[in-house]
C-alpha positions in Angstrom: 83.3 55.4 -128.6 81.0 58.5 -129.8 79.1 57.7 -126.4 82.2 57.7 -124.5 83.6 61.4 -125.7 80.1 62.8 -124.8 79.8 61.7 -121.7 83.6 61.8 -120.5 84.9 64.4 -122.2 82.6 67.0 -123.0 80.1 66.3 -120.2 77.0 66.4 -122.4 74.4 64.3 -123.3 73.3 63.8 -126.7 70.6 66.0 -127.4 72.4 69.3 -125.7 75.2 68.6 -127.8 73.2 68.8 -130.8 71.3 71.5 -129.9 74.8 73.5 -129.2 76.4 72.5 -132.6 73.3 73.2 -134.8 71.2 76.0 -133.2 74.0 77.6 -130.5 72.5 76.8 -127.5 75.5 76.6 -125.3 75.1 73.7 -122.4 74.7 74.6 -118.5 77.9 74.3 -117.3 77.0 75.5 -113.9 77.9 79.2 -114.2 75.8 82.2 -112.5 74.7 84.6 -115.2 75.9 88.2 -114.5 73.7 90.7 -113.0 72.1 92.9 -115.3 73.4 95.6 -113.4 76.5 94.3 -113.0 79.4 97.0 -113.0 82.0 96.9 -116.3 85.3 95.6 -115.5 86.9 97.9 -117.0 84.7 101.0 -114.8 85.7 98.9 -111.5 89.6 99.0 -112.7 89.1 102.9 -112.8 88.0 103.3 -109.5 90.1 101.0 -107.7 93.5 102.1 -109.9 92.8 105.6 -110.8 90.0 107.3 -108.5 91.8 104.9 -105.1 88.6 103.6 -104.0 89.3 100.1 -102.3 87.0 97.0 -103.6 84.5 97.5 -100.6 83.6 101.0 -101.3 83.2 99.4 -105.1 81.3 97.0 -104.7 78.4 98.6 -103.0 78.2 100.9 -105.8 75.2 101.0 -108.8 76.4 101.5 -112.2 74.9 105.3 -111.9 76.8 106.4 -108.7 80.3 104.4 -110.4 79.4 106.2 -113.6 78.9 109.8 -112.2 81.8 109.3 -109.4 84.1 108.6 -112.4 83.0 111.3 -113.8 83.5 113.6 -110.9 86.8 112.1 -111.0 87.7 113.6 -114.6 86.1 116.9 -113.9 87.1 117.6 -111.0 90.5 115.3 -110.0 88.7 114.1 -107.0 
């Protein structure tokens, strides 16, 4: 029964399960990790909804550029 739960429901091997349960090591589920310089979601939302930029413009910005653009919007209103 235990092997069935691990294999079919949790989709992990026993060693991976115990590493997660005892040490907090999450199993690899194939999810890509966020890049180190990824823009925070709330910053992206501000740039699109308040500043009026489109998604393509925001996607090309570095984190420093995005923060500077929001600061310019707050101080100058443009």
